[in-house]
C-alpha positions as a printed NumPy array, in Angstrom:
array([[ -5.208, -19.573,  10.213],
       [ -1.574, -18.994,   8.298],
       [ -0.316, -20.328,   5.075],
       [  2.664, -22.142,   3.912],
       [  5.162, -19.771,   1.944],
       [  7.968, -20.258,  -0.536],
       [ 10.955, -17.267,   0.048],
       [ 13.538, -16.978,  -2.138],
       [ 16.925, -14.613,  -1.719],
       [ 16.116, -11.152,  -2.246],
       [ 18.305, -10.429,  -5.099],
       [ 18.17 , -14.378,  -7.048],
       [ 17.943, -12.328, -10.211],
       [ 21.322, -10.747,  -9.945],
       [ 22.666, -13.984,  -8.295],
       [ 21.765, -16.656, -10.377],
       [ 22.724, -14.908, -13.352],
       [ 26.267, -15.102, -12.467],
       [ 28.432, -18.108, -13.501],
       [ 28.247, -21.058, -10.401],
       [ 25.813, -18.499,  -8.963],
       [ 23.527, -19.276,  -5.448],
       [ 20.392, -18.395,  -4.038],
       [ 18.696, -19.352,  -1.19 ],
       [ 15.398, -20.55 ,  -1.005],
       [ 13.15 , -21.794,   1.733],
       [  9.949, -23.216,   2.452],
       [  7.995, -21.639,   5.173],
       [  5.445, -23.659,   7.257],
       [  3.299, -22.395,  10.302],
       [  4.25 , -26.152,  11.361],
       [  8.006, -26.392,  11.911],
       [  9.91 , -27.151,  10.784],
       [ 10.437, -24.923,   7.653],
       [ 13.029, -26.648,   4.775],
       [ 16.03 , -24.265,   3.807],
       [ 18.248, -24.981,   0.848],
       [ 19.863, -22.85 ,  -2.387],
       [ 19.313, -22.865,  -6.366],
       [ 22.53 , -23.015,  -8.392],
       [ 23.509, -21.987, -11.821],
       [ 24.748, -24.472, -13.802],
       [ 25.304, -23.019, -16.843],
       [ 23.125, -20.745, -19.571],
       [ 21.037, -21.269, -22.383],
       [ 21.337, -19.592, -25.732],
       [ 19.498, -16.84 , -24.712],
       [ 22.01 , -16.305, -21.951],
       [ 19.119, -17.527, -19.551],
       [ 20.388, -19.983, -16.597],
       [ 20.078, -23.437, -16.199],
       [ 19.084, -23.625, -12.088],
       [ 19.502, -26.769, -10.009],
       [ 17.421, -27.426,  -7.229],
       [ 17.612, -29.86 ,  -4.636],
       [ 15.723, -30.798,  -1.172],
       [ 11.864, -31.094,  -2.717],
       [ 12.201, -27.545,  -4.506],
       [ 12.194, -26.997,  -8.504],
       [ 12.422, -24.523, -11.119],
       [  9.899, -24.74 , -13.753],
       [ 10.38 , -21.415, -15.53 ],
       [ 12.761, -18.798, -15.345],
       [ 13.339, -15.284, -17.446],
       [ 15.479, -12.141, -16.601],
       [ 12.824, -11.124, -14.251],
       [ 10.527, -13.663, -12.959],
       [ 11.193, -17.563, -11.587],
       [  8.696, -20.273, -10.678],
       [  9.657, -22.194,  -7.965],
       [  8.023, -25.432,  -6.952],
       [  8.078, -27.09 ,  -3.496],
       [  6.95 , -30.68 ,  -2.761],
       [  7.288, -32.793,   0.668],
       [  5.457, -33.262,   3.678],
       [  2.473, -34.001,   1.712],
       [  2.873, -30.289,   0.831],
       [  2.642, -28.982,  -2.854],
       [  3.317, -25.317,  -3.288],
       [  4.208, -23.076,  -6.373],
       [  5.198, -19.674,  -6.233],
       [  6.029, -16.945,  -8.89 ],
       [  8.743, -14.563,  -8.464],
       [  9.029, -11.143,  -9.921],
       [ 12.091,  -9.316,  -9.376],
       [ 12.425,  -5.118, -10.093],
       [ 12.237,  -3.807, -13.988],
       [ 14.342,  -0.917, -11.905],
       [ 15.293,   0.29 ,  -8.725],
       [ 15.409,   3.885,  -7.904],
       [ 18.139,   4.605,  -5.431],
       [ 18.488,   8.092,  -6.033],
       [ 14.722,  10.058,  -5.384],
       [ 15.403,   9.686,  -1.73 ],
       [ 19.038,   8.719,   0.552],
       [ 19.393,   4.856,   0.753],
       [ 18.368,   4.02 ,   4.293],
       [ 15.844,   7.151,   4.459],
       [ 12.864,   4.942,   4.821],
       [ 10.217,   5.99 ,   2.084],
       [  7.636,   6.168,   3.3  ],
       [  4.677,   6.983,   1.077],
       [  4.733,   7.446,  -2.69 ],
       [  1.909,   8.037,  -5.499],
       [  2.131,   7.902,  -9.163],
       [ -0.016,   9.691, -12.262],
       [ -0.839,   7.494, -15.534],
       [  1.26 ,  10.791, -17.196],
       [  4.543,   9.697, -15.569],
       [  4.91 ,  11.734, -12.42 ],
       [  5.964,  10.242,  -9.493],
       [  5.336,  12.204,  -5.478],
       [  7.371,  10.047,  -2.258],
       [  8.202,  11.346,   1.391],
       [ 11.04 ,   9.934,   3.444],
       [ 11.504,   9.636,   7.174],
       [ 13.399,  13.055,   6.82 ],
       [ 11.066,  15.42 ,   5.9  ],
       [ 11.881,  15.151,   1.718],
       [  9.021,  15.425,  -0.128],
       [ 10.033,  14.881,  -3.72 ],
       [  8.264,  14.888,  -7.461],
       [  9.817,  12.199,  -9.753],
       [  9.767,  10.913, -13.225],
       [  8.275,   7.244, -12.955],
       [ 10.422,   6.207, -16.629],
       [ 13.748,   6.383, -15.162],
       [ 13.678,   8.508, -11.449],
       [ 14.949,  11.438, -12.042],
       [ 14.172,  14.009,  -9.724],
       [ 11.935,  17.118, -10.995],
       [ 10.703,  19.384,  -8.027],
       [ 11.417,  19.19 ,  -4.453],
       [  8.152,  20.455,  -1.846],
       [  9.891,  22.665,   0.604],
       [  7.348,  23.54 ,   3.866],
       [  6.591,  20.798,   6.26 ],
       [  8.789,  20.768,   9.192],
       [  9.24 ,  16.738,  10.025],
       [  8.404,  14.058,   8.647],
       [  6.089,  13.461,   5.688],
       [  3.426,  10.832,   5.93 ],
       [  0.911,  11.561,   3.458],
       [  1.699,  11.915,  -0.298],
       [ -1.092,  11.745,  -3.44 ],
       [ -2.047,  13.075,  -6.565],
       [ -5.288,  15.328,  -7.032],
       [ -7.378,  13.606,  -9.795],
       [ -5.869,  16.134, -12.082],
       [ -2.248,  14.765, -11.739],
       [ -0.592,  18.102, -11.16 ],
       [ -1.559,  18.578,  -7.649],
       [ -0.013,  17.506,  -4.373],
       [ -1.996,  16.851,  -1.305],
       [  0.478,  15.778,   1.512],
       [ -0.108,  15.574,   5.625],
       [  2.692,  15.369,   8.248],
       [  4.319,  15.297,  11.632],
       [  3.419,  19.506,  12.026],
       [  0.107,  18.562,  12.017],
       [ -0.345,  20.763,   8.336],
       [ -2.102,  20.023,   5.29 ],
       [ -0.817,  21.279,   2.368],
       [ -1.657,  21.553,  -1.341],
       [  1.191,  21.953,  -4.094],
       [  1.729,  22.527,  -7.552],
       [  3.307,  19.405,  -9.371],
       [  4.663,  21.488, -11.951],
       [  6.44 ,  24.4  , -10.503],
       [  7.156,  22.784,  -7.022],
       [  5.214,  25.48 ,  -5.129],
       [  3.001,  25.997,  -2.064],
       [ -0.446,  27.006,  -3.166],
       [ -2.643,  26.067,   0.449],
       [ -1.566,  25.2  ,   3.902],
       [ -4.659,  23.635,   5.871],
       [ -4.28 ,  23.978,  10.15 ],
       [ -6.828,  21.823,  12.115],
       [ -5.314,  18.844,  13.913],
       [ -3.491,  18.747,  16.823],
       [ -1.965,  15.708,  16.513],
       [  0.26 ,  14.49 ,  13.249],
       [ -2.093,  14.077,   9.75 ],
       [ -1.486,   9.816,   9.247],
       [ -3.535,   9.695,   6.04 ],
       [ -5.537,  11.92 ,   3.387],
       [ -8.166,  10.904,   0.924],
       [ -9.079,  13.51 ,  -1.813],
       [-12.737,  13.775,  -2.788],
       [-13.838,  13.516,  -6.483],
       [-11.687,  16.477,  -8.21 ],
       [-10.829,  17.602,  -4.792],
       [-12.666,  20.65 ,  -3.647],
       [-12.965,  18.818,  -0.515],
       [-10.447,  16.698,   1.472],
       [-10.841,  14.371,   4.396],
       [ -7.629,  13.979,   6.905],
       [ -6.779,  11.507,   9.934],
       [ -4.821,  12.142,  12.41 ],
       [ -3.452,  11.181,  15.806],
       [ -5.298,  13.541,  17.637],
       [ -7.934,  10.797,  17.23 ],
       [-10.007,  12.587,  14.538],
       [-10.952,  12.525,  11.122],
       [-11.808,  16.124,   9.381],
       [-13.726,  17.4  ,   6.383],
       [-12.072,  20.628,   4.793],
       [-12.752,  22.666,   1.881],
       [ -9.462,  23.009,   0.3  ],
       [-10.093,  26.379,  -1.253],
       [-10.799,  28.544,   1.948],
       [ -8.696,  26.058,   4.118],
       [-11.622,  25.419,   6.59 ],
       [-12.788,  22.165,   8.593],
       [-16.416,  21.487,   7.524],
       [-16.97 ,  19.165,  10.385],
       [-14.917,  16.556,  12.35 ],
       [-15.296,  13.029,  13.285],
       [-14.616,  12.553,  17.399],
       [-14.625,   9.851,  19.812],
       [-13.648,   7.4  ,  17.444],
       [-11.201,   5.697,  20.055],
       [ -8.098,   6.62 ,  19.375],
       [ -5.399,   7.333,  16.785],
       [ -6.666,   6.768,  13.137],
       [ -3.744,   5.685,  11.365],
       [ -5.591,   5.515,   7.86 ],
       [ -8.642,   6.598,   5.293],
       [-10.807,   5.606,   2.529],
       [-13.626,   6.458,   0.774],
       [-15.909,   5.479,  -2.299],
       [-19.117,   5.997,  -3.559],
       [-21.733,   3.308,  -2.594],
       [-24.615,   1.603,  -3.966],
       [-28.13 ,   2.656,  -2.617],
       [-27.781,  -0.795,  -0.761],
       [-25.543,   0.459,   1.806],
       [-27.605,   2.511,   4.216],
       [-25.203,   6.039,   4.595],
       [-27.98 ,   8.264,   6.997],
       [-29.617,  11.241,   6.831],
       [-28.027,  14.521,   7.756],
       [-29.063,  15.994,  10.569],
       [-28.378,  19.316,   9.249],
       [-27.873,  20.808,   6.074],
       [-24.504,  20.27 ,   5.203],
       [-22.563,  23.744,   4.18 ],
       [-22.631,  24.611,   0.361],
       [-18.987,  24.327,   0.152],
       [-19.266,  20.335,  -0.199],
       [-19.239,  19.404,  -3.799],
       [-20.543,  15.527,  -3.835],
       [-19.943,  14.503,  -1.288],
       [-23.503,  12.519,  -0.62 ],
       [-23.325,   8.804,  -1.763],
       [-20.096,   8.364,  -0.285],
       [-19.088,   5.846,   2.628],
       [-15.575,   6.763,   4.064],
       [-14.048,   4.373,   6.132],
       [-10.959,   4.832,   8.942],
       [ -8.794,   2.688,  10.931],
       [ -7.914,   2.895,  13.932],
       [ -4.749,   1.969,  16.182],
       [ -6.725,   0.663,  18.762],
       [ -8.195,  -2.386,  16.084],
       [-11.388,  -0.797,  14.409],
       [-12.596,  -0.046,  11.183],
       [-14.77 ,   2.192,  11.155],
       [-17.817,   3.215,   9.06 ],
       [-19.632,   6.853,   8.008],
       [-21.906,   8.506,   5.877],
       [-19.956,  11.256,   4.545],
       [-22.294,  13.305,   3.531],
       [-24.633,  12.509,   6.903],
       [-21.811,  11.971,   8.955],
       [-23.738,   8.859,  10.576],
       [-21.789,   5.939,  11.445],
       [-22.542,   2.755,   9.426],
       [-20.868,   0.304,  11.122],
       [-17.761,  -0.66 ,  13.504],
       [-15.932,  -4.009,  13.165],
       [-12.885,  -5.315,  15.683],
       [-10.276,  -6.392,  13.84 ],
       [ -8.005,  -7.655,  17.327],
       [ -5.186,  -5.122,  16.188],
       [ -4.075,  -1.239,  14.967],
       [ -5.876,  -1.001,  11.553],
       [ -3.109,  -0.058,   9.301],
       [ -4.384,   0.561,   5.891],
       [ -7.384,   0.454,   3.838],
       [ -8.499,   0.476,   0.695],
       [-12.243,  -0.482,  -1.332],
       [-11.93 ,  -3.321,  -3.369],
       [-15.773,  -3.116,  -4.521],
       [-18.183,  -0.407,  -3.841],
       [-19.305,  -2.304,  -1.34 ],
       [-16.097,  -3.942,   0.234],
       [-13.297,  -3.091,   1.851],
       [-10.578,  -4.673,   3.122],
       [ -7.952,  -3.81 ,   5.795],
       [ -4.808,  -4.835,   6.895],
       [ -3.58 ,  -5.235,  10.666],
       [ -0.484,  -5.09 ,  13.162],
       [ -1.042,  -8.485,  13.886],
       [ -1.068,  -9.523,   9.816],
       [ -4.303, -10.212,   9.318],
       [ -6.5  ,  -8.779,   6.369],
       [ -9.693,  -8.769,   6.659],
       [-12.434,  -8.122,   4.079],
       [-15.944,  -6.526,   5.177],
       [-19.387,  -5.757,   3.381],
       [-20.888,  -2.44 ,   3.821],
       [-24.208,  -4.212,   3.179],
       [-23.38 ,  -6.984,   6.308],
       [-20.681,  -5.631,   8.414],
       [-21.626,  -8.285,  10.995],
       [-19.071, -10.626,  10.27 ],
       [-15.872, -10.195,   7.924],
       [-16.416, -12.023,   4.318],
       [-12.967, -13.37 ,   4.761],
       [-10.282, -13.051,   7.328],
       [ -6.666, -14.117,   6.135],
       [ -3.649, -14.328,   7.483],
       [  0.626, -15.744,   6.015],
       [  2.947, -16.527,   8.142],
       [  4.359, -12.607,   7.774],
       [  4.456,  -9.903,   9.786],
       [  2.248,  -6.674,  10.092],
       [  0.372,  -5.356,   6.642],
       [  1.521,  -2.177,   6.244],
       [ -0.8  ,  -1.533,   2.411],
       [ -2.943,  -2.418,   0.497],
       [ -3.938,  -1.706,  -3.456],
       [ -6.632,  -3.038,  -5.936],
       [ -5.568,  -4.813,  -8.347],
       [ -8.414,  -5.974, -11.104],
       [-10.145,  -9.135,  -9.015],
       [ -7.379,  -9.046,  -6.015],
       [ -4.706,  -7.175,  -3.737],
       [ -1.207,  -5.993,  -3.847],
       [  0.053,  -6.414,  -0.383],
       [  3.129,  -5.241,   1.337],
       [  3.976,  -6.253,   4.661],
       [  6.735,  -5.112,   7.251],
       [  8.758,  -8.093,   7.151],
       [  9.88 ,  -7.326,   3.62 ],
       [  7.051,  -9.055,   1.491],
       [  5.45 ,  -7.941,  -1.705],
       [  2.147, -10.081,  -3.189],
       [ -0.575, -10.472,  -5.135],
       [ -3.727, -11.911,  -3.564],
       [ -6.166, -13.351,  -6.611],
       [ -9.199, -12.993,  -6.276],
       [ -9.488, -16.296,  -4.54 ],
       [ -6.949, -14.591,  -1.897],
       [ -4.017, -17.23 ,  -3.21 ],
       [ -0.731, -15.963,  -2.842],
       [  0.856, -16.745,  -6.679],
       [  3.369, -14.2  ,  -7.112],
       [  5.879, -12.367,  -4.676],
       [  7.432,  -8.915,  -5.761],
       [ 11.195,  -9.69 ,  -4.35 ],
       [ 13.845,  -6.807,  -3.834],
       [ 13.02 ,  -5.932,  -0.348],
       [ 15.937,  -7.578,   2.038],
       [ 13.741,  -7.617,   4.895],
       [ 13.222,  -4.169,   4.844],
       [  9.602,  -3.198,   5.332],
       [  7.694,  -2.256,   2.389],
       [  5.669,   0.87 ,   3.314],
       [  3.675,   1.776,   0.449],
       [  2.298,   0.584,  -2.91 ],
       [  0.758,   2.576,  -5.887],
       [  0.638,   1.871, -10.241],
       [ -0.306,   3.38 , -12.551],
       [ -1.367,   1.582, -16.222],
       [  1.38 ,  -1.015, -16.595],
       [  3.7  ,  -0.825, -13.49 ],
       [  3.4  ,  -1.127,  -9.718],
       [  5.72 ,   0.695,  -7.35 ],
       [  6.975,   0.301,  -3.838],
       [  8.481,   2.474,  -1.446],
       [ 10.75 ,   0.515,   1.15 ],
       [ 13.03 ,   1.177,   4.5  ],
       [ 15.933,   1.127,   2.569],
       [ 15.621,   4.233,   0.609],
       [ 14.52 ,   2.467,  -2.352],
       [ 11.822,   2.936,  -4.881],
       [ 11.347,  -0.317,  -7.31 ],
       [  9.264,  -0.445,  -9.927],
       [  8.084,  -3.807, -11.283],
       [  5.935,  -4.696, -14.664],
       [  2.144,  -5.548, -14.265],
       [  2.84 ,  -7.899, -17.231],
       [  4.697, -10.103, -15.294],
       [  1.586, -11.109, -12.971]])
């Protein structure tokens, strides 16, 4: 069931800072008509914050330099949303309008990101200064992630190659070849002796990174595999027993559940060590992203704009099935008891443990937000407009 929303102009914080500045605001409901209005700066307080006037059922209940809380009351509906502006927007890591398709960050101050013209770059998360260009992929790069050490990077792309890089020197440490279609997502097993990748060739593969060799391939998955995630589970999830002893080059694959999302609309679970299927859940449209939110629960987002939460112990029916009046779900990120969600209409928002949308991160002007990542204090979002936006988690 679709939910009601409040939407504000993407650069509201800049517009309302100006004398007599205006920003549009909309109450959008699943049952039209929507309500359109505007917020107006009617002067400033002693600390420089604007007095904001609203009408048509809207009110601004709180405002700071980077946050604004807007309420709407009308037609029997009462709704409140908190909007958070970026702390800083990095517009020079990648060129404007060169969509940033994936990013990751470390707690030690490094970021890595890739755009739709094949650039793969390492940068500082405090100021966006580019430190390294990682050159070697031929074509678009779709996935980039730090190993747990924070100084090694894993990437995959349209050239069907998986590459390992030194974040310190920018040098390529290894190239792994075997997929027959673009590599769309990657996941690192423990400290990184093994990795799993998924591809447009309809397979997921487990690799020995040191030997650059394939250890196992999951096939007959029903089409392209868009995303993958991995976590250790408890004994209540039946992961199966291997038919034969796995290679001694597998390190700490036991007790882990591998989850794959397919273009055909299925969420598939496998025992990483056993290779055995654990579940398959039909989600109605292409599964674009999936993330563990506990050791037994997985959230996935679909092209149809729905989020499903599956319990691996009882996957016959979703624990939750959620949809707002938005477009495709492109990225998910677990945070505390909830989820950050980014979408194809430029939305980035936080769902709390009750799956209520209370906070929206603004900045994108309807450009898809492709990827999100976080460190201890901030969340980072990459967008089709070429920008990377950094938001303070303290503003939630």
